[in-house]
N, C-alpha and C positions, 0 to 999 in steps of 0.2 A: 720617430718614422727615417726610414733608411732612404736617401736618396732617389729621387727616380731615376730608373736609365735612360738614357739619351735614346729617344723616340722622334720620329718627326711630327711636323705639327698637324694640325687635323686635314684629312683630306680634301683637295680642291678636284675640281674638273680635271683640272689640268696635270694633276700628280696621277688622276686615276688611271688616265691616259700612256701612262707609262707601267701601268702591271701588264705583264708579257710574259710570252711563253716562248723560250728560247728556239730558235728555228731547229735545231738538232732535234727539237721535240717530235716535230714533225716532217722528218726528211733523213734519210743515210746520213751519217757522218762524213764529210769528203774526204775522198780517195776509198770511199767503200760502198761505189755506186754497184758493184755485180753482189753485193751482199744483200738480200729481201730485206727490207725493215721489218722488226719487230715490233710487238704490239707493246712497248713500253715507252713514258714520254716523261718529263720533268718539268715541274711549273716554276719559272723565272721570275724577280720582280725588282723594281727598280725600289722599292721601299722596303725596309726590314720588318720583321714579325716586330711585335708588340711585346716588350719583355717585363710588364707591368701586370697587377694583380687587376682583378676587375671594381674594385673599390677606388685604388689608386685613379686609375683611369676615368673612372665617372667622377672621382669629384676633379680630376684634372678640365675636363671636359663641361663638369658644372661652373668652375669657373671662369671658364673661358666664353661661357655662353650664357652668363647670369640669368638677363631679362630675355632670353629667347623663349617660347615654347616649349616643353618639354614633354608634355600628358595632358593630352585631352580625353576625358571620357564623356561621350557622346551621350549615353542613356541619361547619366544623371548631371550632365553637364558642367560637370568640375574640371578645373585645368591647373596646371602648375608650371611655372617658369622652372629653369632648370634652377635656379638658387632658391626656390620654394621647394621642389621636387628633394635635393642635394638636405635640405633642413630636415624635412619628413624620415627621409630615408635614414638620417642621422638619430631623430629622437626613435625610431623602431628600431635600430641597432643598438641603442644603449638601453632600450627596455627589455631586448631578448639576452641582453649582457645581465641586467639586472634580474633578470630572470632565472640566471646560473647557467645559460647556453654559453658552454666554451669551445675555444678552436676544435674542429673537428667533429664538435656533437653533430648529429642528424636533425634538422628543422623539416617538417612536410608542408606542403603547403597543397589544399585540396579543394580547388574552387575555378569555377569558369572565370574568363577574362573581365577583370577588375583594376583599378587600381591599387589595392589591397596588394596585390600578387605583384606587382611591377614593386611595390616596395618592400615585400618581403625578399625578392630575389635581390635588388641590391642591400638592403639591408644583411641579410646572411652574408652576402660577398664580400662586405666592409668587416665584419666580425671572425671571418674564416669557419663559419659553422655550413654543412653541407647541406645543401638544400635538396631535397626529395619532390620531385613532381610525383603528385598523386594523379591518377587519371580521372576525371570527374565523373565517366562513364560505369568506373571499380561499383560492385557489390559487396555486399559485405564480407564473400570470404577470400574477395581478392584485394579487398583493403585491410582485413589481419595480414594477408601475407604479405603484402609492401610495408607493412608499420614494423613485423617483427623480423623479416629480412634484414631491413635497412638500420631496425635499432632506433626508431625515431625517438626522440627527448620530448618534441613540443611538436605539435600538429595545428596548424593553422585551416579553417575550415569555413566553407560556407555552412549555415544552421540548414537551411533550406532552400530548394529550388524547384518551382515548376510541382509537380508531383513526388519529388525524390526528398526525403527526410535524412539529410546527412549525419544531424543531430545523434537518429534513434541508431543508425548503423553504428557509429561510434560509440556509442554507450554500450552495444553487443559486443563488440570486438574489445574494451578496454581489459575487462578481466584477464585476455590471455595473450594481452602485451602488456607486460611487467616493465618494458622499459620505457613506454610512454606515462611522463608525468604531467605532464601540461596540454589541453587542449583549448585552442581559443578559437571563437566566432567571430565573424567579421561582421560587424555591426552591431555588435552584441558588446556589455559592459565589461567584458574580458580584453575585447579589444583596446578600447578606449584607457582601461586601466595598463594596459600594454604601454602606450603611448605616452601616459600621461607618467609612468615611470622612468622612461626615458627623459621626456622636457625638463623632470625633476633632476636627474643626473647632470640633464647638458646646463644646466643652472647652479650646478652644485651644491643644490640639495639632498642627493643621495649619500651621505657621507654615513656610515656605520663605526659605533665605537670610535669615533674618532678617528679614523682613517679614510682618506679618498677614497671613493672608488676607480677601480681600472679605467683609463680614457680610452676613448675610441680609438685615437692617433697610437696610444700604448699598443694595444691590440691589434691596430693595422701593421705597425713594426715589425710583429712577429710572423707577418704570413708569407707567404714566398709565390711566382706563378705557376709553379709545379705542385703547388697542393691541391686536393681532391676539393671541388666545390659544388659539384651536381649529380646528382644521381636522376636517371631516368629510365624507366623500366619499357622493355622492348612489348612488342603486342602480346607475347604468349601464345600463338599461334597454335604450338606443338610443347605440351611442358607447361609448368610456371612460367612468370616471365625474369628476365634477366635483365637485374640493375647495371647499366651502363654507366659508368664513375667517369667523370668528364673532370679537366683542371680548370684552373683560371687560364692559364694558355692556351688550352683546347679551344674554348669556346668565343672567349674574344675575339682572338684572333681571326675565328672563321667569319664571325659575326664582321667583325670591321674589314675582312676582305670581300665576304659577300656583298656587299652594299655599295664596298670601293670600287669594286669592280664593274656598280650600274652607274659610278659616277655620284655618289653621293654626296652633300656637300651638309653645311650646318642650315641650308634654306629647303631642304627637302622636309615634306611630310608624308609619312609611311601610315596609311590606313592597315590596318591588321588586322585581317578577321579570322587567320587561322589560329590554332588555340596555344595559349602560353604553355602548358604543361609538354608541348613538345618542342623540339628544338628549332623548325619552321618560327612558332611564334617567339619563344625568349630568347633565343641566338640569332636567327637572320633577321628577326625584327626589334625585338628590346636593344639587345647589345648592337646588332648594324646602326641603328638608328642612334644610340647615344656616344657611342665611339666616334662619330663624325660632330653629333648637336646637333643633331634632327630631332623633329617632332617625332612623336609617336601618337595616333589616334584610334582609338578603341570604339569602332561601331557598336559592337552589341555584347552582349556576352557571350554567346554562341553564335556561329554562322546563319544569318540572315540576308538572303540577298539582295533585297529592297534596301534594308537598313545599311548594309555596304554602300550599295551605290550613293544613298543619300550622305552618308557621311563624307564619302569621296566629294561629290557634289559642295556642300555647304561648309566643310572644312578644308575644300581646294587643296585636295590630295596631291602632289607630285609624284608616287607611288602607290602601289595596289599587289598584296602579296593573296594566293590563292592556291590552292590544289586543282586542278582538269575539273573536278565537280563544281567546285564554287564557280568558276568562271562560267561554267555552260548553265547552272541556276540562273547568274546573272543573266547571260545573253538570250537566255529563254523567256525573261521577264514580259510581261505584255507590254509594259510601258519602258522598256528599255531605252528605247531610242529617246526618250523623253528626259533622261538624266542629262545633266552639264557633265560631261566629263574630261573638259578642256583642259584642265589643268594637269591632268595626267601626263606622265612623259614614258615612265616607266615603270617596272615590278618585276615579280618574279612567280612564274607556275612552275611547281614542283611538288615532291611527293607521290607522285604516280605519273605511268607514260602518258605525255602531253598530247591529245589528239593535234594532226597537222590544222584542220580547218580551225578547231575552236584558236589555237594561237593566231591563225590570219586574222579571225575577227578583234583579237585582243589587238591588233597592230594597226588593223583598219576601220575598228568604228568604236574603240576604246582609246583611242588616243595613244597609247602605249608603242610609239613606234620603236621607244630603247630596251622594250620587254623583254627578257632572259627567260630561259629555261634552266635549272640548279639540278645537281644530280647527287645525293648524299646517303647516308643513313644515318641514326642518333650517333650508332658508337664513333664514326668519324667525325663527329661535332656539329653540323654534319655534312657540310659539301665538297665535294670531289673535284666534281667535274661542273662548269656555267659556261654558256654561250655569253658574247660579249656586243656591248651597244652595236658596233659597226660592223657585226658579222653581217654576210647578206641573208636574206631572209631563207633560204635553204639551207643553212647552217641553223639558224634558229631555229626552223621547224622541224628537221628531219634529223637532228642530233641533241644530244642532251649537254655538248658543248665541247670545252678542252679544259686540261688539267687547270688546277686551281695554282696560283702562287703558292711557291714553297711546299708543295707535294711531291710525292712520286705514283703513277700508275701503271699497271700492268695488267694485262689480261694472259690467263694461263690456261694450260688443259688444266679440267679439273680431276683428271685420272694421274698424270704425271706430275702437274706443277709446274711445267716447263711452258716458259713464255710462247704464246702462238704468233707466227706470221701475222701482219695485218692483213684484215680481211677476212680472218677466221674467228667463230664465235668461241668463246672461253670466259672462265670465271674473271670478274672484275678485284683486283686487288689494288690497295693502296698503301701508300705508307708516308708518315712524315709528321708535321706536330700535331694533326689534328686526330691519328688515333686516342682513342681512349686509353685512360690509363688499365682498367681492365674490368670484368664482370663483379661486382660487390662481393666479397664474401664467398667466389664461386671460381678459384684457379683453373678447374677442370675444364671450365665453359671457357674461361679465358684464353686456356692453350687449345683449345678446339680452334678459334676464331682468329687468333694470333699468331702469327709463327714464328719462328726463331729469329729471324731476320728483322722481326715487327711489322712485318704485312699482316693487313687486316682483309681477311677472303668474307667477300661479303655475300655469298651464294647468290650474286645477281650474273644472269649470263649476258655479256657484252660484245660488242663485235666494234674494232679499231679500224678507222677508213687510215687512207693512205695520206690525208692532212691531219693526223692525231687527233682529230674529231671523232666521238663516240656514240655507237647506238646501244639502247640497252634493248635487248631480246628478249628478255624475262627473268625469270628466277631459274635455277637448276630447278626447283623442286615443280615449276610449274611448266617447266616444259613439257609439251605431250609426243610420247613414241606410239606413233603407229604402225605398226607391219614394220618396226625397225626404222623407219622417218622420223628424224627430230623435226618436229613442228613448235614453230615459234609464236603463241600469242597473240602478242605485240602487231605482227606482221598482218596476221588474219583482221585483226581488231580494227586496224588502221584501215584497211581496204572495205570493210563493212560500215566503217563511218560515211565515206563516202556517198551510200545509200541517201538518196535524198529523205527516206522516210524514216530514217534511223538518228535518233538524239544520243543517245551513248548505246556501247557494246563491249561486252566481257564475254572472251573465251576461254573454255576450260576444257580439261579433259575427264573423261568418264571409262569407265571398264568397258570393255565389251570382248565377247569369248572368243570372237577371231582375228581380230587386230591388237589386242590387248589395250588400247585404248581406242577412243573416239572422240570428235571434237562437238562441243555443246555451246552453243553462242546464247549468253542472254542479253536482250536487247528490250531496250526503251525506244519505245515510238515518238515522233513528233507529235504536238497537239494538231488533230484531224486527221492524221495519216490513215492511210487505208490497213486493214491487217494484213499481218505478212507472217508467214509459214516457212517452214522448210523447204518446201518446193519454190516457194518466191524468193527465198535467199539464193538456192542453187541456181535458178534462171538467172540472177542478178551476176553471180560467180561465173556463169557460162562463158568461155573464152577468155577470160581475164586471171582466173586464179586457176592453179593446180587442180585436177578434183580431187587430190588427196588433202588439200587444205581447205576444202568446205564443208561447212558443219553438218553432221548428219543430223543433230537436233537442235532446233529452234526453240526457245522458251521466252516469250514476251510478258514482260514484268514491268510494275509501274517502281520498281525501287529495288536497287541492289545493295545486299547486306554490307555494311559500312564501320570503320572505325571511326572513333571522334574526329581522328585527323585525315578523315575524307579517302583512306586507302579502303580497296574494296578487298572485303575478305572472301578469297578464292575458295578457303578450304570449305568453309561454311557452303558456299554455292555449290562445290561439289557434291556436298554430303545430301544437300535439298535436291539436286538433279539427280540424284541416284534415286533418292525417294519417290520425287515424282515420274521420274521414267520407269520406273519397276525394275530398277537394275540390283538390286542386291543382291541376286543368285551370281 
């Protein structure tokens, strides 16, 4: 195996405090006081990037933290130390090699959060197979597309979950997926045989025709940090999903710096209710934990507010992740105040705009004094911006933070591509180690997203403040143009969220013959709240919000249409609103 590059020891609280952004990122350079600051920042750090593969990093951290708890699965009660988890990862890695999986072959995982997901993640990384994350909410035609588009050789899947028959869907698509040679079901005999074959290899019993099989160390020695190692399909709100292709270097470093920025050490215990199939779970969660020798805690296969808080309490977790809707659900539990959350100190809220009041309750009522907001996208591994633990409350509630270490960010005019002055909305772009290799087998879409200078164009509308911190004001496609005025739903949502009877709100644009578009607010009311309609909302806004920003339509609903990762499906909301309001004409 090649020698490991020189990298710093596992991060400590002291080391993490050194992660910084240069002064020039938030102020004009000396001698240029007359020039207005542009919306450009670059992140610096006293810690270098990790120059190793995921497998090498995991092996190194397992050796350094052998007796520490690595993984806890609360539903099944199973636990692994780092030494035990590394041994099980190696067994599965050897089993995959014995099954004929070569470097660069695609191996899919179609499952909710479970320990086997973690084993597959690290085993594929150790043998250089490209892990393909398959969304557990996919149905037959979506599954067929992902399997065929990625060229899966082997798929690890749940057999069933609740009313979903994964086995039946796989059986239905296999005839149209010629590359898919093997399917292994978690908890079935096929999974056991895969592990047993790896154990036989590990004990030197897997020799064939007198020749020793390729060892895991030999395979790992052929891998490079820039090799593709993961394909994650975007949500596909328009057209077919695109497979963001990420390298060891992309996601290992992003996971490391996300948790380094919230001062992780090997003493931390991270509760991960966000899905593993998404970057939030497998990168910010799993890789963020293992790159520091910390503990991963799985509270449930899918999000359950009560199970999450119970896991935090019983496992004495120090950190908790979630999208805003998850924190809202936890805080709205009738017995919320009865959970002992005293061990929490930090965590991350990300995935969609974070309501200010929800963030404040995390700090004041959930003991998460060092909680951070993070912003990014799958194509950037994912995080580009993050607040810091020592930021004042205003910065940690009103922005998505400042630029991550070793990355560049700029805000540009979507029409001209030129960097705009600070305080001016434009498209958020980022460049650096985190930008994906491209979309799998789709050079056209790759070229549309990443320009010739390697800037990733996110499609998000953002505004950079004078201090270098950034506000996300919406998506370019979500911006509502009413009578020539550009309206940003995020601003209106934040205001309406301050209404005492509103538990959650989403604002969208709907067609209007006079103004082109009008505003429509979907509102979820708090338990026991009085009825609320458009007139009531208008009265609340009177004198506080410009009239053209007051939603013309108000729809009170029980739920929003959501993705598995907790993002609101605004396109689906628009279509539904048009139908409910009779606006098709």
